[in-house]
C-alpha angles and dihedrals in degrees: 000000000000114000092241091053092046091051092048092050091048089052090051091050092051091049092049092050089050089050091051090050092048092048091051092049093049095045093045091049090051095048112026114212096045107136128184115254118225120243132302090054097170093242131008129031089241112049121159127195130203129188116178106153113223092019115047142334132180142069144290123208132195109205133205090263090062092250129128130231117196123191112176132162138181094046116151103254094224094054093047092047093051091047093050091047089063090063106024109022126233099291102042097106095043092243099127140275096305097058124220091321090065099032121122121236112297145087121287125186146177133184119209106222092192097056101017089237117150124210127193127177119193111198114198127206090240094068096261129109141197126226123207119179119173131190091005122161113251095244091051093049092046092049093050094045091048092051090048090051091051092051091049090051092048090054091051091053096046108098118229125233115304120237117232 
């Protein structure tokens, strides 16, 4: 390889590594508890895992196209619904007037033709839900995860009914 080509390729590799590091920092800031998985990850070079029982479990991947895939389960349905309403509104996933927060058990999806992102929400009968986002831009994934984190924290701070 010519020295100029080798230098250019080395510069690209440094930039890509910096992008991986920046994606990890942004995703981890948005959803605390995300930790990098060691290789082999089963898919992407950067795969993060979270396990917060009663709140959220699953993984987040950053692929070689600089897109994010999120696959989370065990999320309180109300918190996820309120977070998604901020970005999509209550009727985005065709689940009815109350949005995901009021949806019955089932799978609800939407594909973004502009960005090629795919969204799937899996509502469970036990009041939890799963969130799968594929091929999502980093800033979109970070914004949604951050909003979800805020809703989860709000629910933790909301006092339950008081006994008399």
